N, CA, C and O atoms as CSV, one atom per row, in Angstrom:
chain,resi,resn,atom,element,x,y,z
A,1,MET,N,N,93.244,91.639,98.731
A,1,MET,CA,C,93.731,90.300,98.474
A,1,MET,C,C,93.137,89.339,99.505
A,1,MET,O,O,93.290,89.537,100.710
A,2,THR,N,N,92.475,88.321,99.031
A,2,THR,CA,C,91.907,87.315,99.903
A,2,THR,C,C,92.601,85.983,99.629
A,2,THR,O,O,92.706,85.546,98.483
A,3,VAL,N,N,93.066,85.352,100.691
A,3,VAL,CA,C,93.706,84.048,100.588
A,3,VAL,C,C,92.867,83.073,101.403
A,3,VAL,O,O,92.577,83.328,102.572
A,4,GLU,N,N,92.475,81.958,100.794
A,4,GLU,CA,C,91.632,80.988,101.475
A,4,GLU,C,C,92.273,80.512,102.776
A,4,GLU,O,O,93.435,80.105,102.799
A,5,GLY,N,N,91.503,80.570,103.848
A,5,GLY,CA,C,91.961,80.075,105.137
A,5,GLY,C,C,92.839,81.033,105.913
A,5,GLY,O,O,93.323,80.692,106.992
A,6,LEU,N,N,93.054,82.229,105.381
A,6,LEU,CA,C,93.938,83.196,106.039
A,6,LEU,C,C,93.117,84.376,106.536
A,6,LEU,O,O,92.299,84.934,105.804
A,7,ILE,N,N,93.344,84.744,107.774
A,7,ILE,CA,C,92.698,85.920,108.361
A,7,ILE,C,C,93.758,87.001,108.473
A,7,ILE,O,O,94.832,86.770,109.027
A,8,SER,N,N,93.456,88.182,107.946
A,8,SER,CA,C,94.396,89.304,108.002
A,8,SER,C,C,93.721,90.502,108.640
A,8,SER,O,O,92.622,90.903,108.256
A,9,LEU,N,N,94.407,91.061,109.623
A,9,LEU,CA,C,93.916,92.235,110.337
A,9,LEU,C,C,94.880,93.392,110.102
A,9,LEU,O,O,96.089,93.240,110.274
A,10,ARG,N,N,94.353,94.538,109.715
A,10,ARG,CA,C,95.199,95.712,109.537
A,10,ARG,C,C,95.548,96.257,110.912
A,10,ARG,O,O,94.682,96.415,111.772
A,11,SER,N,N,96.824,96.540,111.102
A,11,SER,CA,C,97.278,97.043,112.395
A,11,SER,C,C,97.278,98.562,112.422
A,11,SER,O,O,97.539,99.215,111.412
A,12,SER,N,N,96.986,99.106,113.573
A,12,SER,CA,C,96.995,100.555,113.757
A,12,SER,C,C,98.382,101.056,114.151
A,12,SER,O,O,98.587,102.260,114.308
A,13,VAL,N,N,99.327,100.143,114.308
A,13,VAL,CA,C,100.705,100.503,114.674
A,13,VAL,C,C,101.664,99.834,113.686
A,13,VAL,O,O,101.252,99.008,112.872
A,14,GLY,N,N,102.921,100.193,113.767
A,14,GLY,CA,C,103.919,99.660,112.847
A,14,GLY,C,C,104.277,98.210,113.120
A,14,GLY,O,O,103.803,97.612,114.086
A,15,PRO,N,N,105.128,97.647,112.251
A,15,PRO,CA,C,105.464,96.227,112.366
A,15,PRO,C,C,106.069,95.822,113.717
A,15,PRO,O,O,105.601,94.862,114.329
A,16,GLN,N,N,107.090,96.526,114.188
A,16,GLN,CA,C,107.733,96.095,115.426
A,16,GLN,C,C,106.798,96.216,116.621
A,16,GLN,O,O,106.778,95.343,117.489
A,17,GLN,N,N,106.031,97.288,116.667
A,17,GLN,CA,C,105.091,97.439,117.784
A,17,GLN,C,C,104.002,96.363,117.705
A,17,GLN,O,O,103.558,95.865,118.740
A,18,THR,N,N,103.572,96.004,116.511
A,18,THR,CA,C,102.582,94.927,116.354
A,18,THR,C,C,103.162,93.615,116.865
A,18,THR,O,O,102.488,92.871,117.577
A,19,ILE,N,N,104.421,93.326,116.501
A,19,ILE,CA,C,105.083,92.101,116.975
A,19,ILE,C,C,105.178,92.104,118.498
A,19,ILE,O,O,104.844,91.115,119.149
A,20,ASP,N,N,105.633,93.215,119.057
A,20,ASP,CA,C,105.780,93.312,120.515
A,20,ASP,C,C,104.442,93.121,121.222
A,20,ASP,O,O,104.357,92.406,122.221
A,21,ARG,N,N,103.409,93.757,120.704
A,21,ARG,CA,C,102.081,93.626,121.307
A,21,ARG,C,C,101.546,92.202,121.157
A,21,ARG,O,O,100.933,91.660,122.077
A,22,LEU,N,N,101.788,91.598,119.981
A,22,LEU,CA,C,101.362,90.220,119.755
A,22,LEU,C,C,102.009,89.287,120.772
A,22,LEU,O,O,101.320,88.484,121.402
A,23,LYS,N,N,103.310,89.385,120.935
A,23,LYS,CA,C,104.018,88.503,121.876
A,23,LYS,C,C,103.549,88.718,123.308
A,23,LYS,O,O,103.435,87.759,124.071
A,24,ALA,N,N,103.279,89.952,123.678
A,24,ALA,CA,C,102.776,90.233,125.031
A,24,ALA,C,C,101.384,89.619,125.222
A,24,ALA,O,O,101.098,89.046,126.273
A,25,GLU,N,N,100.523,89.738,124.212
A,25,GLU,CA,C,99.172,89.173,124.297
A,25,GLU,C,C,99.208,87.647,124.338
A,25,GLU,O,O,98.434,87.024,125.064
A,26,LEU,N,N,100.106,87.049,123.559
A,26,LEU,CA,C,100.238,85.593,123.580
A,26,LEU,C,C,100.660,85.113,124.962
A,26,LEU,O,O,100.089,84.162,125.496
A,27,ALA,N,N,101.653,85.766,125.536
A,27,ALA,CA,C,102.125,85.398,126.878
A,27,ALA,C,C,101.010,85.564,127.906
A,27,ALA,O,O,100.831,84.712,128.777
A,28,ALA,N,N,100.264,86.659,127.804
A,28,ALA,CA,C,99.167,86.906,128.745
A,28,ALA,C,C,98.059,85.861,128.601
A,28,ALA,O,O,97.301,85.620,129.541
A,29,SER,N,N,97.971,85.247,127.426
A,29,SER,CA,C,96.961,84.214,127.173
A,29,SER,C,C,97.456,82.812,127.513
A,29,SER,O,O,96.751,81.831,127.274
A,30,GLY,N,N,98.672,82.709,128.072
A,30,GLY,CA,C,99.209,81.415,128.476
A,30,GLY,C,C,99.840,80.619,127.346
A,30,GLY,O,O,100.046,79.412,127.473
A,31,LEU,N,N,100.146,81.285,126.247
A,31,LEU,CA,C,100.775,80.612,125.112
A,31,LEU,C,C,102.283,80.847,125.135
A,31,LEU,O,O,102.755,81.874,125.621
A,32,THR,N,N,103.019,79.898,124.612
A,32,THR,CA,C,104.468,79.985,124.547
A,32,THR,C,C,104.880,80.453,123.159
A,32,THR,O,O,104.410,79.920,122.153
A,33,VAL,N,N,105.764,81.453,123.105
A,33,VAL,CA,C,106.350,81.870,121.835
A,33,VAL,C,C,107.597,81.018,121.651
A,33,VAL,O,O,108.538,81.097,122.441
A,34,PHE,N,N,107.594,80.200,120.600
A,34,PHE,CA,C,108.702,79.282,120.343
A,34,PHE,C,C,109.791,79.896,119.487
A,34,PHE,O,O,110.972,79.594,119.663
A,35,ALA,N,N,109.398,80.758,118.560
A,35,ALA,CA,C,110.389,81.341,117.649
A,35,ALA,C,C,109.836,82.589,116.993
A,35,ALA,O,O,108.627,82.807,116.924
A,36,GLU,N,N,110.763,83.396,116.515
A,36,GLU,CA,C,110.442,84.585,115.735
A,36,GLU,C,C,111.390,84.569,114.545
A,36,GLU,O,O,112.609,84.540,114.718
A,37,ILE,N,N,110.842,84.586,113.354
A,37,ILE,CA,C,111.652,84.508,112.142
A,37,ILE,C,C,111.502,85.811,111.363
A,37,ILE,O,O,110.409,86.156,110.913
A,38,ASP,N,N,112.605,86.523,111.212
A,38,ASP,CA,C,112.628,87.804,110.507
A,38,ASP,C,C,113.036,87.543,109.060
A,38,ASP,O,O,114.225,87.462,108.751
A,39,HIS,N,N,112.059,87.413,108.184
A,39,HIS,CA,C,112.332,87.134,106.779
A,39,HIS,C,C,113.057,88.295,106.100
A,39,HIS,O,O,113.871,88.069,105.205
A,40,ALA,N,N,112.776,89.534,106.510
A,40,ALA,CA,C,113.442,90.704,105.911
A,40,ALA,C,C,114.937,90.669,106.223
A,40,ALA,O,O,115.754,90.993,105.361
A,41,ALA,N,N,115.300,90.281,107.442
A,41,ALA,CA,C,116.717,90.168,107.797
A,41,ALA,C,C,117.386,89.068,106.991
A,41,ALA,O,O,118.526,89.223,106.554
A,42,GLY,N,N,116.691,87.962,106.793
A,42,GLY,CA,C,117.226,86.876,105.980
A,42,GLY,C,C,117.458,87.319,104.545
A,42,GLY,O,O,118.476,86.980,103.942
A,43,ALA,N,N,116.521,88.069,104.002
A,43,ALA,CA,C,116.664,88.578,102.637
A,43,ALA,C,C,117.845,89.538,102.546
A,43,ALA,O,O,118.643,89.466,101.611
A,44,ALA,N,N,117.952,90.436,103.526
A,44,ALA,CA,C,119.055,91.403,103.528
A,44,ALA,C,C,120.412,90.704,103.603
A,44,ALA,O,O,121.389,91.170,103.016
A,45,ALA,N,N,120.467,89.599,104.317
A,45,ALA,CA,C,121.725,88.855,104.478
A,45,ALA,C,C,122.235,88.287,103.148
A,45,ALA,O,O,123.423,87.998,103.007
A,46,VAL,N,N,121.337,88.132,102.184
A,46,VAL,CA,C,121.762,87.629,100.870
A,46,VAL,C,C,121.620,88.698,99.794
A,46,VAL,O,O,121.585,88.396,98.601
A,47,GLY,N,N,121.539,89.957,100.235
A,47,GLY,CA,C,121.522,91.075,99.305
A,47,GLY,C,C,120.196,91.339,98.614
A,47,GLY,O,O,120.165,91.985,97.566
A,48,LEU,N,N,119.110,90.857,99.176
A,48,LEU,CA,C,117.797,91.077,98.591
A,48,LEU,C,C,116.956,91.975,99.490
A,48,LEU,O,O,117.115,91.969,100.710
A,49,ALA,N,N,116.072,92.736,98.886
A,49,ALA,CA,C,115.198,93.641,99.636
A,49,ALA,C,C,113.854,92.975,99.899
A,49,ALA,O,O,113.280,92.338,99.016
A,50,LEU,N,N,113.370,93.126,101.103
A,50,LEU,CA,C,112.048,92.642,101.492
A,50,LEU,C,C,111.563,93.537,102.612
A,50,LEU,O,O,112.287,93.795,103.574
A,51,GLY,N,N,110.345,94.005,102.484
A,51,GLY,CA,C,109.774,94.825,103.546
A,51,GLY,C,C,109.619,94.019,104.820
A,51,GLY,O,O,109.768,92.797,104.807
A,52,PRO,N,N,109.319,94.699,105.930
A,52,PRO,CA,C,109.148,93.992,107.196
A,52,PRO,C,C,108.209,92.791,107.044
A,52,PRO,O,O,107.060,92.930,106.624
A,53,THR,N,N,108.725,91.614,107.394
A,53,THR,CA,C,107.986,90.361,107.259
A,53,THR,C,C,108.494,89.407,108.333
A,53,THR,O,O,109.566,88.819,108.182
A,54,THR,N,N,107.743,89.249,109.406
A,54,THR,CA,C,108.179,88.430,110.536
A,54,THR,C,C,107.112,87.414,110.908
A,54,THR,O,O,105.932,87.743,111.020
A,55,VAL,N,N,107.550,86.168,111.098
A,55,VAL,CA,C,106.655,85.105,111.550
A,55,VAL,C,C,106.913,84.866,113.035
A,55,VAL,O,O,108.063,84.734,113.455
A,56,VAL,N,N,105.857,84.812,113.818
A,56,VAL,CA,C,105.934,84.468,115.234
A,56,VAL,C,C,105.257,83.102,115.377
A,56,VAL,O,O,104.094,82.930,115.010
A,57,ILE,N,N,106.006,82.135,115.916
A,57,ILE,CA,C,105.496,80.767,116.085
A,57,ILE,C,C,105.177,80.563,117.562
A,57,ILE,O,O,106.007,80.837,118.429
A,58,PHE,N,N,103.973,80.082,117.838
A,58,PHE,CA,C,103.517,80.001,119.222
A,58,PHE,C,C,102.521,78.867,119.396
A,58,PHE,O,O,101.988,78.339,118.421
A,59,GLY,N,N,102.278,78.503,120.632
A,59,GLY,CA,C,101.272,77.484,120.876
A,59,GLY,C,C,101.207,77.043,122.311
A,59,GLY,O,O,101.828,77.625,123.202
A,60,ASN,N,N,100.427,75.985,122.511
A,60,ASN,CA,C,100.197,75.410,123.815
A,60,ASN,C,C,99.757,73.969,123.573
A,60,ASN,O,O,98.790,73.725,122.851
A,61,ALA,N,N,100.461,73.025,124.171
A,61,ALA,CA,C,100.154,71.605,123.948
A,61,ALA,C,C,98.715,71.259,124.330
A,61,ALA,O,O,98.119,70.347,123.758
A,62,LYS,N,N,98.168,71.982,125.286
A,62,LYS,CA,C,96.798,71.707,125.712
A,62,LYS,C,C,95.797,71.963,124.586
A,62,LYS,O,O,94.768,71.294,124.494
A,63,GLY,N,N,96.111,72.939,123.731
A,63,GLY,CA,C,95.221,73.236,122.619
A,63,GLY,C,C,95.534,72.426,121.375
A,63,GLY,O,O,94.622,71.969,120.686
A,64,GLY,N,N,96.817,72.243,121.080
A,64,GLY,CA,C,97.211,71.566,119.855
A,64,GLY,C,C,97.120,70.053,119.897
A,64,GLY,O,O,96.798,69.422,118.890
A,65,THR,N,N,97.398,69.467,121.044
A,65,THR,CA,C,97.424,68.003,121.128
A,65,THR,C,C,96.096,67.356,120.749
A,65,THR,O,O,96.108,66.362,120.022
A,66,PRO,N,N,94.942,67.869,121.208
A,66,PRO,CA,C,93.684,67.233,120.789
A,66,PRO,C,C,93.502,67.223,119.271
A,66,PRO,O,O,92.900,66.298,118.724
A,67,LEU,N,N,94.013,68.230,118.601
A,67,LEU,CA,C,93.924,68.248,117.140
A,67,LEU,C,C,94.820,67.172,116.540
A,67,LEU,O,O,94.426,66.490,115.594
A,68,MET,N,N,96.020,67.019,117.085
A,68,MET,CA,C,96.931,65.994,116.574
A,68,MET,C,C,96.455,64.589,116.941
A,68,MET,O,O,96.754,63.632,116.227
A,69,GLN,N,N,95.720,64.455,118.045
A,69,GLN,CA,C,95.136,63.154,118.380
A,69,GLN,C,C,94.078,62.770,117.353
A,69,GLN,O,O,93.880,61.590,117.066
A,70,ALA,N,N,93.397,63.777,116.800
A,70,ALA,CA,C,92.376,63.527,115.789
A,70,ALA,C,C,92.999,63.251,114.416
A,70,ALA,O,O,92.476,62.449,113.642
A,71,ALA,N,N,94.113,63.917,114.122
A,71,ALA,CA,C,94.825,63.700,112.842
A,71,ALA,C,C,96.250,64.220,113.003
A,71,ALA,O,O,96.483,65.428,113.057
A,72,GLN,N,N,97.185,63.300,113.078
A,72,GLN,CA,C,98.572,63.713,113.281
A,72,GLN,C,C,99.088,64.618,112.172
A,72,GLN,O,O,100.032,65.378,112.390
A,73,THR,N,N,98.492,64.552,110.998
A,73,THR,CA,C,98.958,65.394,109.891
A,73,THR,C,C,98.810,66.878,110.172
A,73,THR,O,O,99.499,67.690,109.554
A,74,ILE,N,N,97.920,67.253,111.096
A,74,ILE,CA,C,97.772,68.676,111.415
A,74,ILE,C,C,99.033,69.215,112.104
A,74,ILE,O,O,99.209,70.426,112.242
A,75,GLY,N,N,99.898,68.303,112.529
A,75,GLY,CA,C,101.180,68.725,113.105
A,75,GLY,C,C,102.022,69.539,112.141
A,75,GLY,O,O,102.907,70.278,112.572
A,76,ILE,N,N,101.766,69.420,110.839
A,76,ILE,CA,C,102.479,70.245,109.857
A,76,ILE,C,C,102.059,71.714,109.983
A,76,ILE,O,O,102.809,72.611,109.599
A,77,ASP,N,N,100.875,71.951,110.513
A,77,ASP,CA,C,100.348,73.309,110.669
A,77,ASP,C,C,100.434,73.826,112.105
A,77,ASP,O,O,100.028,74.952,112.391
A,78,LEU,N,N,100.954,73.014,112.983
A,78,LEU,CA,C,101.118,73.403,114.387
A,78,LEU,C,C,102.596,73.360,114.738
A,78,LEU,O,O,103.317,72.556,114.148
A,79,PRO,N,N,103.084,74.160,115.644
A,79,PRO,CA,C,102.315,75.152,116.384
A,79,PRO,C,C,101.765,76.246,115.463
A,79,PRO,O,O,102.132,76.362,114.294
A,80,LEU,N,N,100.891,77.020,116.038
A,80,LEU,CA,C,100.287,78.124,115.299
A,80,LEU,C,C,101.348,79.157,114.962
A,80,LEU,O,O,102.414,79.202,115.575
A,81,LYS,N,N,101.038,79.977,113.985
A,81,LYS,CA,C,101.963,81.052,113.629
A,81,LYS,C,C,101.181,82.272,113.158
A,81,LYS,O,O,100.056,82.170,112.669
A,82,ALA,N,N,101.811,83.416,113.321
A,82,ALA,CA,C,101.236,84.670,112.841
A,82,ALA,C,C,102.309,85.388,112.042
A,82,ALA,O,O,103.487,85.356,112.396
A,83,LEU,N,N,101.899,86.025,110.981
A,83,LEU,CA,C,102.794,86.786,110.131
A,83,LEU,C,C,102.491,88.268,110.308
A,83,LEU,O,O,101.354,88.704,110.126
A,84,VAL,N,N,103.511,89.034,110.663
A,84,VAL,CA,C,103.378,90.489,110.722
A,84,VAL,C,C,104.154,91.018,109.526
A,84,VAL,O,O,105.344,90.739,109.373
A,85,TRP,N,N,103.473,91.783,108.680
A,85,TRP,CA,C,104.098,92.246,107.446
A,85,TRP,C,C,103.601,93.635,107.084
A,85,TRP,O,O,102.547,94.089,107.529
A,86,GLN,N,N,104.403,94.285,106.259
A,86,GLN,CA,C,104.052,95.633,105.814
A,86,GLN,C,C,103.893,95.609,104.297
A,86,GLN,O,O,104.773,95.135,103.578
A,87,ASP,N,N,102.771,96.119,103.822
A,87,ASP,CA,C,102.525,96.106,102.380
A,87,ASP,C,C,103.232,97.272,101.681
A,87,ASP,O,O,103.845,98.115,102.335
A,88,ALA,N,N,103.142,97.312,100.367
A,88,ALA,CA,C,103.841,98.323,99.572
A,88,ALA,C,C,103.384,99.743,99.894
A,88,ALA,O,O,104.133,100.699,99.691
A,89,ALA,N,N,102.158,99.884,100.395
A,89,ALA,CA,C,101.633,101.206,100.750
A,89,ALA,C,C,102.036,101.623,102.166
A,89,ALA,O,O,101.725,102.734,102.597
A,90,GLY,N,N,102.728,100.735,102.893
A,90,GLY,CA,C,103.172,101.062,104.248
A,90,GLY,C,C,102.241,100.612,105.355
A,90,GLY,O,O,102.514,100.861,106.529
A,91,ALA,N,N,101.145,99.954,105.005
A,91,ALA,CA,C,100.215,99.458,106.027
A,91,ALA,C,C,100.782,98.180,106.643
A,91,ALA,O,O,101.375,97.351,105.952
A,92,THR,N,N,100.589,98.038,107.941
A,92,THR,CA,C,101.041,96.848,108.662
A,92,THR,C,C,99.861,95.908,108.848
A,92,THR,O,O,98.746,96.338,109.145
A,93,TRP,N,N,100.126,94.609,108.668
A,93,TRP,CA,C,99.102,93.575,108.754
A,93,TRP,C,C,99.544,92.450,109.678
A,93,TRP,O,O,100.736,92.172,109.810
A,94,LEU,N,N,98.583,91.812,110.311
A,94,LEU,CA,C,98.785,90.600,111.099
A,94,LEU,C,C,97.926,89.524,110.443
A,94,LEU,O,O,96.705,89.664,110.366
A,95,SER,N,N,98.558,88.454,109.972
A,95,SER,CA,C,97.836,87.374,109.297
A,95,SER,C,C,98.081,86.057,110.014
A,95,SER,O,O,99.170,85.805,110.529
A,96,TYR,N,N,97.043,85.218,110.040
A,96,TYR,CA,C,97.181,83.889,110.634
A,96,TYR,C,C,96.196,82.931,109.984
A,96,TYR,O,O,95.182,83.343,109.421
A,97,ASN,N,N,96.513,81.645,110.072
A,97,ASN,CA,C,95.625,80.617,109.535
A,97,ASN,C,C,94.393,80.489,110.408
A,97,ASN,O,O,94.489,80.444,111.635
A,98,ASP,N,N,93.241,80.429,109.773
A,98,ASP,CA,C,91.978,80.239,110.469
A,98,ASP,C,C,91.919,78.793,110.977
A,98,ASP,O,O,91.987,77.863,110.173
A,99,PRO,N,N,91.796,78.585,112.293
A,99,PRO,CA,C,91.722,77.217,112.808
A,99,PRO,C,C,90.609,76.387,112.167
A,99,PRO,O,O,90.773,75.181,111.980
A,100,ALA,N,N,89.489,77.009,111.831
A,100,ALA,CA,C,88.395,76.267,111.170
A,100,ALA,C,C,88.866,75.734,109.816
A,100,ALA,O,O,88.490,74.633,109.416
A,101,TRP,N,N,89.676,76.505,109.122
A,101,TRP,CA,C,90.221,76.068,107.836
A,101,TRP,C,C,91.221,74.934,108.044
A,101,TRP,O,O,91.251,73.976,107.271
A,102,LEU,N,N,92.046,75.049,109.101
A,102,LEU,CA,C,93.039,73.999,109.379
A,102,LEU,C,C,92.372,72.653,109.644
A,102,LEU,O,O,92.785,71.634,109.090
A,103,VAL,N,N,91.343,72.645,110.487
A,103,VAL,CA,C,90.698,71.368,110.804
A,103,VAL,C,C,89.921,70.827,109.605
A,103,VAL,O,O,89.777,69.614,109.451
A,104,GLN,N,N,89.428,71.715,108.769
A,104,GLN,CA,C,88.769,71.277,107.526
A,104,GLN,C,C,89.812,70.664,106.597
A,104,GLN,O,O,89.569,69.623,105.986
A,105,ARG,N,N,90.961,71.303,106.493
A,105,ARG,CA,C,92.044,70.818,105.631
A,105,ARG,C,C,92.455,69.390,105.989
A,105,ARG,O,O,92.772,68.582,105.116
A,106,HIS,N,N,92.442,69.097,107.287
A,106,HIS,CA,C,92.878,67.777,107.759
A,106,HIS,C,C,91.698,66.834,108.029
A,106,HIS,O,O,91.866,65.780,108.641
A,107,ALA,N,N,90.526,67.218,107.574
A,107,ALA,CA,C,89.313,66.392,107.645
A,107,ALA,C,C,88.934,65.987,109.068
A,107,ALA,O,O,88.507,64.859,109.311
A,108,ILE,N,N,89.096,66.917,109.999
A,108,ILE,CA,C,88.730,66.632,111.395
A,108,ILE,C,C,87.782,67.691,111.958
A,108,ILE,O,O,87.623,67.799,113.174
A,109,ALA,N,N,87.159,68.462,111.085
A,109,ALA,CA,C,86.307,69.565,111.531
A,109,ALA,C,C,85.187,69.116,112.457
A,109,ALA,O,O,84.934,69.753,113.479
A,110,GLU,N,N,84.518,68.029,112.110
A,110,GLU,CA,C,83.395,67.566,112.930
A,110,GLU,C,C,83.845,67.117,114.314
A,110,GLU,O,O,83.160,67.376,115.304
A,111,ARG,N,N,84.991,66.446,114.388
A,111,ARG,CA,C,85.475,65.911,115.663
A,111,ARG,C,C,86.121,66.966,116.547
A,111,ARG,O,O,86.284,66.745,117.747
A,112,THR,N,N,86.490,68.102,115.980
A,112,THR,CA,C,87.264,69.080,116.749
A,112,THR,C,C,86.634,70.472,116.734
A,112,THR,O,O,87.322,71.477,116.910
A,113,LYS,N,N,85.332,70.518,116.525
A,113,LYS,CA,C,84.625,71.809,116.440
A,113,LYS,C,C,84.924,72.727,117.614
A,113,LYS,O,O,85.245,73.900,117.425
A,114,MET,N,N,84.818,72.194,118.827
A,114,MET,CA,C,84.975,73.037,120.014
A,114,MET,C,C,86.414,73.533,120.152
A,114,MET,O,O,86.635,74.700,120.475
A,115,VAL,N,N,87.378,72.672,119.915
A,115,VAL,CA,C,88.786,73.078,120.006
A,115,VAL,C,C,89.074,74.170,118.981
A,115,VAL,O,O,89.692,75.183,119.306
A,116,ALA,N,N,88.627,73.965,117.748
A,116,ALA,CA,C,88.859,74.962,116.700
A,116,ALA,C,C,88.155,76.277,117.027
A,116,ALA,O,O,88.700,77.354,116.785
A,117,ALA,N,N,86.954,76.188,117.572
A,117,ALA,CA,C,86.214,77.403,117.950
A,117,ALA,C,C,86.946,78.160,119.053
A,117,ALA,O,O,87.046,79.386,119.010
A,118,ASN,N,N,87.457,77.428,120.039
A,118,ASN,CA,C,88.211,78.076,121.112
A,118,ASN,C,C,89.480,78.733,120.584
A,118,ASN,O,O,89.821,79.845,120.987
A,119,MET,N,N,90.179,78.048,119.683
A,119,MET,CA,C,91.385,78.630,119.073
A,119,MET,C,C,91.037,79.880,118.277
A,119,MET,O,O,91.744,80.885,118.343
A,120,SER,N,N,89.953,79.810,117.532
A,120,SER,CA,C,89.529,80.958,116.726
A,120,SER,C,C,89.225,82.165,117.601
A,120,SER,O,O,89.617,83.288,117.283
A,121,THR,N,N,88.528,81.929,118.699
A,121,THR,CA,C,88.198,83.012,119.627
A,121,THR,C,C,89.464,83.613,120.223
A,121,THR,O,O,89.607,84.833,120.294
A,122,MET,N,N,90.386,82.745,120.652
A,122,MET,CA,C,91.640,83.218,121.238
A,122,MET,C,C,92.429,84.035,120.228
A,122,MET,O,O,92.918,85.118,120.551
A,123,LEU,N,N,92.558,83.524,118.999
A,123,LEU,CA,C,93.334,84.242,117.980
A,123,LEU,C,C,92.690,85.580,117.628
A,123,LEU,O,O,93.393,86.572,117.434
A,124,ALA,N,N,91.385,85.618,117.546
A,124,ALA,CA,C,90.692,86.878,117.246
A,124,ALA,C,C,90.929,87.889,118.357
A,124,ALA,O,O,91.156,89.068,118.085
A,125,THR,N,N,90.878,87.441,119.605
A,125,THR,CA,C,91.099,88.324,120.742
A,125,THR,C,C,92.536,88.841,120.774
A,125,THR,O,O,92.765,90.040,120.938
A,126,VAL,N,N,93.491,87.947,120.620
A,126,VAL,CA,C,94.898,88.324,120.608
A,126,VAL,C,C,95.188,89.247,119.421
A,126,VAL,O,O,95.866,90.265,119.561
A,127,GLY,N,N,94.666,88.873,118.257
A,127,GLY,CA,C,94.898,89.681,117.065
A,127,GLY,C,C,94.345,91.082,117.195
A,127,GLY,O,O,94.997,92.054,116.815
A,128,LYS,N,N,93.143,91.183,117.731
A,128,LYS,CA,C,92.527,92.501,117.913
A,128,LYS,C,C,93.339,93.357,118.896
A,128,LYS,O,O,93.553,94.547,118.666
A,129,ALA,N,N,93.782,92.738,119.981
A,129,ALA,CA,C,94.563,93.486,120.966
A,129,ALA,C,C,95.913,93.923,120.394
A,129,ALA,O,O,96.406,95.001,120.729
A,130,ALA,N,N,96.505,93.108,119.547
A,130,ALA,CA,C,97.823,93.433,118.974
A,130,ALA,C,C,97.735,94.500,117.896
A,130,ALA,O,O,98.709,95.216,117.661
A,131,THR,N,N,96.596,94.622,117.240
A,131,THR,CA,C,96.497,95.514,116.093
A,131,THR,C,C,95.672,96.775,116.342
A,131,THR,O,O,95.739,97.716,115.551
A,132,SER,N,N,94.901,96.810,117.418
A,132,SER,CA,C,94.019,97.957,117.686
A,132,SER,C,C,94.755,99.086,118.366
A,132,SER,O,O,95.826,98.908,118.947
A,133,VAL,N,N,94.149,100.252,118.274
A,133,VAL,CA,C,94.695,101.401,118.977
A,133,VAL,C,C,94.573,101.158,120.474
A,133,VAL,O,O,93.503,100.816,120.978
A,134,ALA,N,N,95.695,101.343,121.179
A,134,ALA,CA,C,95.679,101.135,122.635
A,134,ALA,C,C,94.784,102.167,123.293
A,134,ALA,O,O,94.730,103.315,122.853
A,135,PRO,N,N,94.069,101.760,124.366
A,135,PRO,CA,C,93.159,102.702,125.043
A,135,PRO,C,C,93.900,103.839,125.705
A,135,PRO,O,O,93.277,104.710,126.313
């Protein structure tokens, strides 16, 4: 399944360990975790079944503010977020919006190339560390 603007990495560990590793990597990268939303718990609270599905919301004003200075509408997509989910086959995934897609969506790609590139590099590094087999 390919979704435009979404990067998905298969995790080598389960959902909770992926979340824990993601949050540790974000903190080590100087990012603040603002919230964690457990959609499966929300579904269970109303009697519905949903496999592990958790959104982690995170960011840093130093990275996001230049994007909002270029187009305040990108604030709808910030702070950044990552989705940790488990598919029907039991595989765990980490998905996040591609910063290059976000700046294209808000028509600021040319003005914010370097910021988006830095965000992309950071997310790829954090994502790889959260989903790869630990050394």
